[in-house]
N, CA and C atoms as a LAMMPS dump frame, in Angstrom:
ITEM: TIMESTEP
0
ITEM: NUMBER OF ATOMS
339
ITEM: BOX BOUNDS ff ff ff
-5.0000000000000000e+02 5.0000000000000000e+02
-5.0000000000000000e+02 5.0000000000000000e+02
-5.0000000000000000e+02 5.0000000000000000e+02
ITEM: ATOMS id mol type element x y z
1 1 1 N -130.731 372.188 -20.703
2 1 2 C -131.59 373.258 -20.862
3 1 3 C -130.794 374.406 -20.385
4 2 1 N -130.518 375.434 -21.229
5 2 2 C -129.849 376.684 -20.947
6 2 3 C -130.985 377.642 -20.563
7 3 1 N -131.016 378.201 -19.33
8 3 2 C -131.912 379.168 -18.947
9 3 3 C -131.811 380.583 -19.616
10 4 1 N -130.573 380.828 -20.02
11 4 2 C -130.344 382.264 -20.482
12 4 3 C -130.589 382.196 -22.023
13 5 1 N -130.76 381.016 -22.673
14 5 2 C -130.897 381.001 -24.137
15 5 3 C -132.246 381.35 -24.466
16 6 1 N -132.362 382.077 -25.52
17 6 2 C -133.808 382.353 -26.045
18 6 3 C -134.18 381.634 -27.238
19 7 1 N -135.467 381.34 -27.314
20 7 2 C -136.003 380.48 -28.459
21 7 3 C -137.278 381.341 -28.925
22 8 1 N -137.465 381.309 -30.255
23 8 2 C -138.365 381.984 -30.945
24 8 3 C -139.749 381.373 -30.542
25 9 1 N -140.661 382.313 -30.14
26 9 2 C -142.141 381.783 -29.596
27 9 3 C -142.896 381.251 -30.765
28 10 1 N -142.527 381.39 -31.997
29 10 2 C -143.325 380.836 -33.084
30 10 3 C -143.397 379.289 -33.028
31 11 1 N -142.232 378.762 -32.581
32 11 2 C -142.357 377.195 -32.187
33 11 3 C -142.024 376.867 -30.72
34 12 1 N -142.796 375.872 -30.38
35 12 2 C -142.542 375.452 -28.969
36 12 3 C -142.006 374.044 -29.012
37 13 1 N -141.385 373.656 -28.059
38 13 2 C -140.948 372.279 -27.816
39 13 3 C -140.674 371.869 -26.348
40 14 1 N -140.899 370.599 -26.046
41 14 2 C -140.523 370.202 -24.76
42 14 3 C -138.96 369.889 -24.766
43 15 1 N -138.346 370.632 -23.742
44 15 2 C -136.803 370.406 -23.757
45 15 3 C -136.406 368.923 -23.515
46 16 1 N -137.332 368.004 -23.063
47 16 2 C -136.823 366.68 -22.874
48 16 3 C -137.053 365.862 -24.314
49 17 1 N -138.325 366.089 -24.835
50 17 2 C -138.621 365.244 -26.124
51 17 3 C -138.174 365.941 -27.42
52 18 1 N -138.003 367.205 -27.433
53 18 2 C -137.518 368.078 -28.556
54 18 3 C -138.382 367.941 -29.808
55 19 1 N -139.8 367.652 -29.721
56 19 2 C -140.603 367.639 -30.781
57 19 3 C -141.253 369.125 -30.852
58 20 1 N -140.8 369.618 -32.057
59 20 2 C -141.327 370.941 -32.443
60 20 3 C -142.752 370.934 -32.821
61 21 1 N -143.48 372.071 -32.228
62 21 2 C -144.816 372.246 -32.429
63 21 3 C -144.977 373.847 -32.889
64 22 1 N -145.819 373.997 -33.627
65 22 2 C -146.245 375.462 -34.078
66 22 3 C -147.133 376.021 -32.947
67 23 1 N -146.78 377.144 -32.492
68 23 2 C -147.42 377.781 -31.411
69 23 3 C -148.842 378.212 -31.723
70 24 1 N -149.147 378.49 -32.931
71 24 2 C -150.485 378.996 -33.377
72 24 3 C -151.525 377.935 -33.347
73 25 1 N -151.135 376.667 -33.54
74 25 2 C -152.002 375.63 -33.437
75 25 3 C -151.762 374.502 -32.466
76 26 1 N -150.964 374.741 -31.634
77 26 2 C -150.554 373.735 -30.589
78 26 3 C -151.72 373.382 -29.598
79 27 1 N -152.56 374.303 -29.28
80 27 2 C -153.672 373.863 -28.562
81 27 3 C -154.867 373.479 -29.321
82 28 1 N -154.966 373.641 -30.62
83 28 2 C -156.144 373.229 -31.242
84 28 3 C -155.831 371.924 -32.042
85 29 1 N -154.592 371.56 -32.464
86 29 2 C -154.497 370.486 -33.202
87 29 3 C -154.679 369.122 -32.298
88 30 1 N -155.358 368.149 -32.682
89 30 2 C -155.708 366.777 -31.89
90 30 3 C -154.315 366.211 -31.867
91 31 1 N -153.518 366.302 -32.795
92 31 2 C -152.388 365.253 -32.976
93 31 3 C -151.047 366.043 -32.371
94 32 1 N -151.391 367.444 -31.477
95 32 2 C -150.259 368.051 -30.943
96 32 3 C -149.629 367.21 -29.749
97 33 1 N -148.591 367.347 -29.417
98 33 2 C -147.901 366.594 -28.343
99 33 3 C -147.865 367.487 -27.074
100 34 1 N -148.164 368.848 -27.297
101 34 2 C -148.106 369.723 -26.256
102 34 3 C -149.373 370.727 -26.187
103 35 1 N -149.512 371.245 -24.999
104 35 2 C -150.425 372.485 -24.942
105 35 3 C -149.732 373.412 -24.087
106 36 1 N -150.068 374.705 -24.238
107 36 2 C -149.629 375.762 -23.483
108 36 3 C -150.669 376.535 -22.766
109 37 1 N -150.407 376.871 -21.458
110 37 2 C -151.464 377.428 -20.63
111 37 3 C -150.71 378.543 -19.937
112 38 1 N -151.399 379.58 -19.754
113 38 2 C -150.953 380.866 -18.843
114 38 3 C -150.719 380.259 -17.444
115 39 1 N -149.59 380.657 -16.923
116 39 2 C -149.34 380.016 -15.57
117 39 3 C -149.553 381.172 -14.507
118 40 1 N -150.172 380.721 -13.356
119 40 2 C -150.387 381.779 -12.257
120 40 3 C -149.485 381.687 -11.318
121 41 1 N -148.516 380.771 -11.439
122 41 2 C -147.349 380.721 -10.51
123 41 3 C -145.97 380.726 -11.249
124 42 1 N -145.036 381.197 -10.614
125 42 2 C -143.694 381.221 -11.095
126 42 3 C -142.705 381.862 -10.015
127 43 1 N -141.364 381.681 -10.44
128 43 2 C -140.475 382.239 -9.496
129 43 3 C -140.746 383.815 -9.166
130 44 1 N -140.079 384.298 -8.065
131 44 2 C -140.105 385.801 -7.813
132 44 3 C -139.834 386.664 -9.13
133 45 1 N -140.665 387.541 -9.458
134 45 2 C -140.473 388.172 -10.661
135 45 3 C -140.565 389.723 -10.573
136 46 1 N -139.285 390.16 -10.722
137 46 2 C -139.229 391.652 -10.547
138 46 3 C -139.105 392.313 -11.932
139 47 1 N -138.954 391.517 -13.022
140 47 2 C -138.758 392.112 -14.242
141 47 3 C -140.098 392.027 -15.266
142 48 1 N -141.152 391.621 -14.753
143 48 2 C -142.417 391.772 -15.362
144 48 3 C -142.623 390.506 -16.444
145 49 1 N -141.92 389.466 -16.248
146 49 2 C -142.039 388.279 -17.133
147 49 3 C -143.533 387.736 -17.239
148 50 1 N -143.875 387.203 -18.327
149 50 2 C -145.223 386.57 -18.311
150 50 3 C -144.809 385.009 -18.216
151 51 1 N -145.562 384.224 -17.547
152 51 2 C -145.086 382.679 -17.282
153 51 3 C -146.183 381.886 -17.984
154 52 1 N -145.874 380.878 -18.686
155 52 2 C -146.592 380.007 -19.329
156 52 3 C -146.153 378.498 -18.936
157 53 1 N -146.935 377.555 -18.851
158 53 2 C -146.838 376.226 -18.79
159 53 3 C -146.984 375.455 -20.018
160 54 1 N -145.716 374.673 -20.402
161 54 2 C -145.907 373.799 -21.474
162 54 3 C -146.093 372.446 -21.046
163 55 1 N -147.119 371.808 -21.355
164 55 2 C -147.517 370.404 -20.868
165 55 3 C -147.379 369.466 -21.912
166 56 1 N -146.404 368.559 -21.703
167 56 2 C -146.071 367.549 -22.758
168 56 3 C -146.708 366.202 -22.504
169 57 1 N -147.526 365.792 -23.579
170 57 2 C -148.325 364.556 -23.384
171 57 3 C -147.44 363.237 -23.474
172 58 1 N -146.255 363.385 -24.083
173 58 2 C -145.393 362.351 -24.356
174 58 3 C -144.56 361.995 -23.192
175 59 1 N -143.828 362.895 -22.568
176 59 2 C -142.966 362.433 -21.474
177 59 3 C -143.603 362.775 -20.17
178 60 1 N -145.047 363.535 -20.091
179 60 2 C -145.572 363.985 -18.96
180 60 3 C -144.975 364.969 -18.154
181 61 1 N -144.234 365.939 -18.651
182 61 2 C -143.486 366.917 -17.971
183 61 3 C -144.28 368.19 -18.19
184 62 1 N -144.051 369.067 -17.246
185 62 2 C -144.55 370.426 -17.411
186 62 3 C -143.385 371.406 -17.229
187 63 1 N -143.245 372.331 -18.189
188 63 2 C -142.207 373.184 -18.384
189 63 3 C -142.73 374.491 -18.348
190 64 1 N -142.019 375.436 -17.404
191 64 2 C -142.294 376.704 -17.268
192 64 3 C -141.481 377.555 -18.031
193 65 1 N -142.024 378.477 -18.84
194 65 2 C -141.219 379.275 -19.612
195 65 3 C -141.638 380.806 -19.202
196 66 1 N -140.797 381.653 -19.595
197 66 2 C -140.898 383.162 -19.421
198 66 3 C -140.791 383.911 -20.61
199 67 1 N -141.814 384.78 -20.718
200 67 2 C -141.669 385.802 -21.929
201 67 3 C -141.482 387.172 -21.319
202 68 1 N -140.396 387.886 -21.856
203 68 2 C -140.183 389.14 -21.431
204 68 3 C -141.141 389.946 -22.31
205 69 1 N -141.887 390.928 -21.578
206 69 2 C -142.789 391.852 -22.235
207 69 3 C -142.179 392.74 -23.24
208 70 1 N -140.9 393.056 -23.051
209 70 2 C -140.142 393.995 -23.772
210 70 3 C -139.652 393.139 -25.095
211 71 1 N -139.706 391.903 -25.093
212 71 2 C -139.27 391.193 -26.269
213 71 3 C -140.12 389.828 -26.306
214 72 1 N -141.354 389.983 -26.818
215 72 2 C -142.362 389.054 -26.756
216 72 3 C -142.111 387.905 -27.922
217 73 1 N -141.246 388.097 -28.777
218 73 2 C -141.051 387.091 -29.907
219 73 3 C -140.268 385.991 -29.373
220 74 1 N -139.743 385.964 -28.07
221 74 2 C -138.719 384.885 -27.691
222 74 3 C -139.147 384.546 -26.378
223 75 1 N -138.909 383.288 -25.918
224 75 2 C -139.018 382.868 -24.675
225 75 3 C -137.801 382.109 -23.942
226 76 1 N -137.93 381.935 -22.766
227 76 2 C -136.735 381.28 -21.99
228 76 3 C -137.199 380.176 -21.231
229 77 1 N -136.574 378.978 -21.103
230 77 2 C -137.015 378.003 -20.131
231 77 3 C -136.549 378.334 -18.759
232 78 1 N -137.687 377.957 -17.787
233 78 2 C -137.322 378.392 -16.346
234 78 3 C -137.128 377.043 -15.624
235 79 1 N -137.998 376.271 -15.678
236 79 2 C -137.966 374.984 -14.943
237 79 3 C -138.759 373.848 -15.643
238 80 1 N -138.261 372.563 -15.285
239 80 2 C -139.078 371.374 -15.958
240 80 3 C -139.212 370.429 -14.605
241 81 1 N -140.52 369.885 -14.795
242 81 2 C -140.868 369.058 -13.563
243 81 3 C -141.884 368.003 -14.091
244 82 1 N -142.008 366.795 -13.352
245 82 2 C -142.997 365.812 -13.806
246 82 3 C -144.239 366.522 -13.546
247 83 1 N -145.383 366.571 -14.502
248 83 2 C -146.545 366.949 -14.026
249 83 3 C -147.35 366.335 -13.159
250 84 1 N -148.142 366.907 -12.288
251 84 2 C -148.891 366.251 -11.085
252 84 3 C -150.298 366.37 -11.397
253 85 1 N -151.136 365.856 -10.665
254 85 2 C -152.505 365.959 -10.869
255 85 3 C -152.954 367.354 -10.479
256 86 1 N -152.275 367.98 -9.566
257 86 2 C -152.472 369.37 -9.178
258 86 3 C -152.248 370.262 -10.331
259 87 1 N -151.055 370.108 -11.125
260 87 2 C -150.601 370.848 -12.092
261 87 3 C -151.642 370.698 -13.248
262 88 1 N -152.143 369.661 -13.668
263 88 2 C -153.105 369.392 -14.543
264 88 3 C -154.491 370.111 -14.192
265 89 1 N -154.852 369.863 -12.933
266 89 2 C -156.071 370.505 -12.376
267 89 3 C -156.022 372.057 -12.61
268 90 1 N -154.937 372.501 -12.284
269 90 2 C -154.701 374.128 -12.36
270 90 3 C -154.826 374.386 -13.695
271 91 1 N -154.137 373.802 -14.572
272 91 2 C -154.196 374.128 -16.102
273 91 3 C -155.75 373.926 -16.575
274 92 1 N -156.41 373.061 -16.151
275 92 2 C -157.884 372.829 -16.561
276 92 3 C -158.75 373.93 -16.091
277 93 1 N -158.403 374.352 -14.904
278 93 2 C -159.273 375.519 -14.318
279 93 3 C -158.943 376.909 -15.089
280 94 1 N -157.72 377.113 -15.415
281 94 2 C -157.375 378.218 -16.502
282 94 3 C -158.004 378.085 -17.619
283 95 1 N -158.028 377.074 -18.351
284 95 2 C -158.523 376.828 -19.582
285 95 3 C -160.003 376.947 -19.56
286 96 1 N -160.764 376.423 -18.605
287 96 2 C -162.183 376.617 -18.402
288 96 3 C -162.36 378.085 -18.133
289 97 1 N -161.803 378.752 -17.365
290 97 2 C -161.947 380.179 -17.15
291 97 3 C -161.907 381.042 -18.463
292 98 1 N -160.971 380.673 -19.451
293 98 2 C -160.735 381.292 -20.679
294 98 3 C -161.741 380.729 -21.826
295 99 1 N -162.427 379.878 -21.38
296 99 2 C -163.397 379.303 -22.404
297 99 3 C -162.717 378.392 -23.418
298 100 1 N -161.516 377.837 -23.234
299 100 2 C -160.706 376.927 -24.226
300 100 3 C -161.145 375.492 -23.933
301 101 1 N -162.387 375.133 -24.416
302 101 2 C -162.858 373.665 -24.22
303 101 3 C -162.143 372.714 -24.817
304 102 1 N -161.658 373.001 -25.861
305 102 2 C -160.704 372.052 -26.753
306 102 3 C -159.486 371.542 -25.802
307 103 1 N -158.624 372.509 -25.316
308 103 2 C -157.542 372.151 -24.5
309 103 3 C -157.899 371.563 -23.33
310 104 1 N -159.18 371.955 -22.648
311 104 2 C -159.491 371.39 -21.585
312 104 3 C -159.961 369.831 -21.581
313 105 1 N -160.479 369.576 -22.7
314 105 2 C -160.861 368.253 -23.057
315 105 3 C -159.633 367.319 -23.256
316 106 1 N -158.642 367.924 -23.84
317 106 2 C -157.33 367.308 -24.05
318 106 3 C -156.805 366.878 -22.684
319 107 1 N -156.791 367.969 -21.821
320 107 2 C -156.129 367.829 -20.565
321 107 3 C -156.95 366.801 -19.642
322 108 1 N -158.26 366.558 -19.893
323 108 2 C -159.072 365.501 -19.271
324 108 3 C -158.294 364.122 -19.522
325 109 1 N -157.775 363.92 -20.64
326 109 2 C -157.113 362.601 -21.054
327 109 3 C -155.721 362.548 -20.665
328 110 1 N -155.187 363.573 -20.112
329 110 2 C -153.596 363.66 -19.901
330 110 3 C -152.952 362.402 -19.275
331 111 1 N -153.569 361.813 -18.311
332 111 2 C -153.001 360.673 -17.547
333 111 3 C -153.459 359.401 -18.325
334 112 1 N -154.391 359.357 -19.204
335 112 2 C -154.832 358.244 -19.796
336 112 3 C -153.934 357.873 -21.094
337 113 1 N -153.363 358.986 -21.482
338 113 2 C -152.42 358.534 -22.72
339 113 3 C -151.176 358.023 -22.55
């Protein structure tokens, strides 16, 4: 995973599994292997990046990505870790707050899959 390389935001993928997903439908398609959730945490951020978590149902990893508000068409990988119950609980709290019930329901089944 090259942290300096930029990827087109139209398509997301887990850097471990490399399964390409369409960003527009990633949270709504039942067959999607990923979900993307706004992240409330991230590294020290002096450049104003927006951070999102990509949660992979296949390898059970969570990948933090950064989007530069000056170039919102691209993202960069920041870090990848095994998803914990706390990560999933936090993601569920965010999706509940945003009214995203479909993603919240999928996250309920994260550790069962």
